[in-house]
N, C-alpha and C positions, 0 to 999 in steps of 0.2 A: 505496500499500499501506499510504502515513501516514495519509490519512484516515481511509479504517475503524477503522486502530488508536486515531487518537487519538479519533476517533466511543463505537470502543467502553470507551476512557479513562476518558470526559468522562461514559458511560452510566452506567460502573461508580462513578465520585465522585460523582455525584447519587442514588445506587443508600444508596450509603454517607453522607452529608446525610443525604435521608429519614428512614434506617434509627434515625440519632444522635436526631433530631428528634422522631422515636415516641417512641423506650428518654424524652426528658422526656417530654413529653406524656404518657405512662405514668405516669415516676414523681409529677411534676404532679399529677395526677388519685388520687392512689392518697393524698396526699396530703393535697390535698382533704376527700378524703372521712372520715378521719380527724377534721382539722378540722370539719366537717361534726356526726358522731359525739357529737362536744366537743361540741361546740353542745349541738345533741339532748338530751345527758342534761343539762347545765349547765341550757337550759330546762325541764325536766322537774323537774328536782328545787328550780329554785325558787318550778314552779305548785306541788308540795308545799307547797313551806313558806310558800306566801301561802293555800294551804288551811285549813293546822291555825293558824298567824294568824285566819282570818279566823270558825274554827267558832266558839268562844268569840262573840266579836263579835254573831256573826250571833245566837245564842239568845239575847242578852240585848235585842238591839235592837225596839224597839216594833212589835208589829203594826196596819198600815193595814187600813182595804178597811173 
């Protein structure tokens, strides 16, 4: 009777460990997604700033051709 109970207890502990690790992965994934979204927003803003800065320069550039 001891060995089946031990096997059940170890199985439960293993599932509990997996549940905790899954929760940690979920939290870290959400945090990474927020960081990626923020980085994307910053890149888009920088690209818009660059485009605004380059527009007057492109208008005054000599034409080749």
